[in-house]
N, C-alpha and C positions, 0 to 999 in steps of 0.2 A: 507619591512614590511607592515602588513595590517593597515590600518585606522578603529581601533575599534570603530564603533557605540554603545553609549549606547542605552539600550532597552528601547523603550517608555512604558509609562503606560499601554497602551492597551493588553501587552504581560505578563502579570503577571499571573504565573502558579499558579492553585491549589498544596496544600501543600501535598507531597507523604507521607501520614501517616494513621493510623486508622486500625480497624479490619480487614475490606474485603482487605486492600492494603496487610497487613500481610500475611493475609491468601494465596492471591496469590502470592506472593513472595515466600514463603514456596512449596508452590504448583509446582512452576517452577523448584523450587533450588531442591526439592526433587525427582522429576522425570527427573531430567537432560534434560529439555526443554529449548527451546529458545524462545524470543518473539521479534518482532521488537520494541516493547515499548523501550527495554533497549538496544539493539543492535543500534539502530536507532535515539537514544537520543529523543524520542519523548516528547514533552513539554506537552502531554495530560495525562502522564501516572500517576499523581497523581488522577486525575479525573476519569480516568477509571479503575484503580486497586481499588480505593475506591468504585467503584461500582459494584466490583467482575467480572471485565471482563477484556480480553486481546486478543492482536493478536498475536496468535502462528505464531513462524516461523521454518520451517521446512529443512532438509538438510544440519543441520549444522548452524553454525553462521560465516562461513568464506566463504567470496564472491570470484569468479575467476575474478570478474571485480573490478574496482577502478574508479567509478564514482566521479568525484569532488565535489558532493553535499552530498555524503551519509557518516554516521557515523559508518557502518558496516565493519568489518576487511575485509581486502583483502590478499588472499594468496593462499595457496595451501590446498584445503578442505580434511578434513578425509573421509572416504568411509561413505556412508549412513547408519544409524544405524536401523538393522531390526526390533526393537522393538518400534521405532518411532511412527508408525502410532496408535499404540494400546495406548501407553502412551498420545497421544494427546486425542484419544478417551476418555479414561478414566478420563482425565482433564477436558474436556466438561461435562462429567456425572457429576465428583465432583463439580463442579461450578455451575452446575442444570443452563446451558445456552439454552436459546431458539433459538439464533442465534449465530453463531461462525464466527469467520473470520481467514483464514491461508493464509500466505505468505510463500516466501522462499527467500534464497538468488540464486544468478544465479550460475548454475553447468556446465560451457561449458566443464568442463573436463568429464562429463558423456555423452555416445552416446546418448542417448535420452534427455540429460538436466535435468534429474530428473523425466521426467514425469511418469514413472513407479511408482516412491514412491509417487508422487502427487496422483495417482490413488487409492494406498492402504491405504493412509492416508484418503482421502474422503472418501471410501468404509467402513473403519473402525468406522470414527466418524459418518456416517450414522447408521451403524450395531449397536452400543452400545447406539447412543441416538435416537430412532425413533421419527420424528417430527421435529429434529430440521433442522434449516434453516442454510445456509451455503454462505458465500463469499470467493471466492479464489481470492487471489492478485498473478497473476502470471508472470513470466519474458516473455521475448519474444521467447525463444526457439530456437534463433536465427533465427526467421520467418518460422520455420519447421512446417507447419500447421498440420501435422501428430501427432504431440506430443501436439499441442495445442487441437485436437480432443479426444485424450485420456483423457484430464481434461475434457471437455466438456460432454463425454460420462458418466464420472462417476456420473454427477447429481447434481453439485452445482447449487443453484438457481441465483447466481450473480458472474459473473468473471469479475474480474478487471485487467487492464494492464493500468500502469500509463505513462502518454506522458511525464511528469516531466517538460517539458519548452516549449519555443517555438521554432519553426523551427531553426532560426539564432543562437540560442544559443546552441543548441543539441549537436553538435560536440566537444563544450568547455565544458561541463560538463557529458557528458555520455560516458564512455570508448569505448563501443562497440555498442550499440544500435543506430538505426537511428530513425528519427522521422518516415519516410515513413515504416518503419517495424512495428512499433506499431500501426501505423495506420491500416496497413493490417491485423495483429493480432486483432484488436479491431473489423474492419471488419467482419472477418471470424466468429467471437462468434456470432456477431449480426446476421448473416446471417443463423445461426444455430439455430436460434430460443431464445438464451440465452439473459438475460440481460446483456448487456456491459457498462462498467461502466471505468472511468480513472480520472486521476487527472493530476496537475501541479501546479508549485511554482512560487510565485511573487516575485519580490526583487532581480532579477539576473540581471537586467538592461533591460527587453523586455519594449517594448513600448506597450500604449493601444491599437494601432492597430494590433501589433502583436498578443496580447491575445486575441483580437475579432477573428482574422483569426484562433488561434487554437481551439477557442470554435467552430467556424463553421468548421473544418476540423473533430473534433470529433463528431458533431452531423451529418456531412452527410457521415459518416462512418458508422452509427449505434448505436452511443453511447448514452445510455437513460439519464446516471448519471454522474455528474461533480464533482469533489472537487476542491476548489481552496484555497491554504492556503499559509502563509509567510515562506520564506526560512530562516532557522536558520543556520549559519555554524557550524556544528560539533566542529572543531578546526581552528588553524589558517594555518593549513595547506591546508583546504578544499577553495573552492570559496568563497570569501569575499561577504557579502552581500553589495549591492548598494544600496538600499531603504527598509525603513520600510513602507510599504503601509498602509494607513489609514482604520480603520473598515469600513467608510462611503464608500471609493473606493471598498472594498471588496463587500460590501453590493450592489453597484452599477454594478458590474461585476455577481453578484448572479441573480441580477434582468433581465439584459441582456438575460444571460443563458436562463432563465425559458422563457423570450418572443421568444428567439429563438426556444423553443420547448422542452428542457430537461426536464424530468420527476421530476428530483430532482438535485437541485445546492445548496451544502454545501459552501459557500464561506464565510471566515472569517480568521483574521490572524493566530489562533490557529488551524483552520482545517486541519486533516490528512488525509490520505485515509480511515483508518476505522472509522473515526468519524461519529457517529450515523448511522452505517452500518444497525443496525436491521430495521431501517425506510426504506433503500432501498431493502429488500429483499419482503417486502410486498406488492409491487407494482404487 
């Protein structure tokens, strides 16, 4: 049985309520859309939905992988919904977003990992929302750079792929993805001239030396933006939290990342991949 740790005071989350929160909730529900905000148990759902924004998740809400840190359901996904790209585009228009973030579950059951559906979604969002900027948080497509190129060619301003944790802990918490495959994907994105972004979690038992090594690996492979946040276990079945890292330590890592050369470093306990993502597109 897990030794459940009491949440420290700095992990207080904004209440999920208000007019904008209700609007986003109904928009997502009425249009049969998915968000990582709900599927991933994001602690910032109150703040983001209250601000009238959300991170859309395409290709369903069932992942073919079973990573030990993630709250998204695992199983056999349904076929991609043909109408989903248009629904996402219409939701972006309704919410009057100037910047949108889209992610997806892993779809290892599909020959292209869902890359063509990604392209259709990006294209529809751009078509219906001229001038909108976009970040796509993509899976690794099992290292198939042909499918990564499809997303790149669709034209998002920022392409993100998360490292998630340090090299030593990767086999313990990521069911299929490898540390080196993730670096390979990020290096390829950067080599194509697109802003590459990544993120990882603290509190899984990593050391300061390992964290610095991971930041160095990301930077050396062309990553320009890094997000660092506290791991929070979605349930007792998931990887337990080893440590709640203090805000001061997060700030120190953020400072070190900037000194290393990153353009942006979002580093604090409640930071998640899409936190303040609109700033990252403006570089």
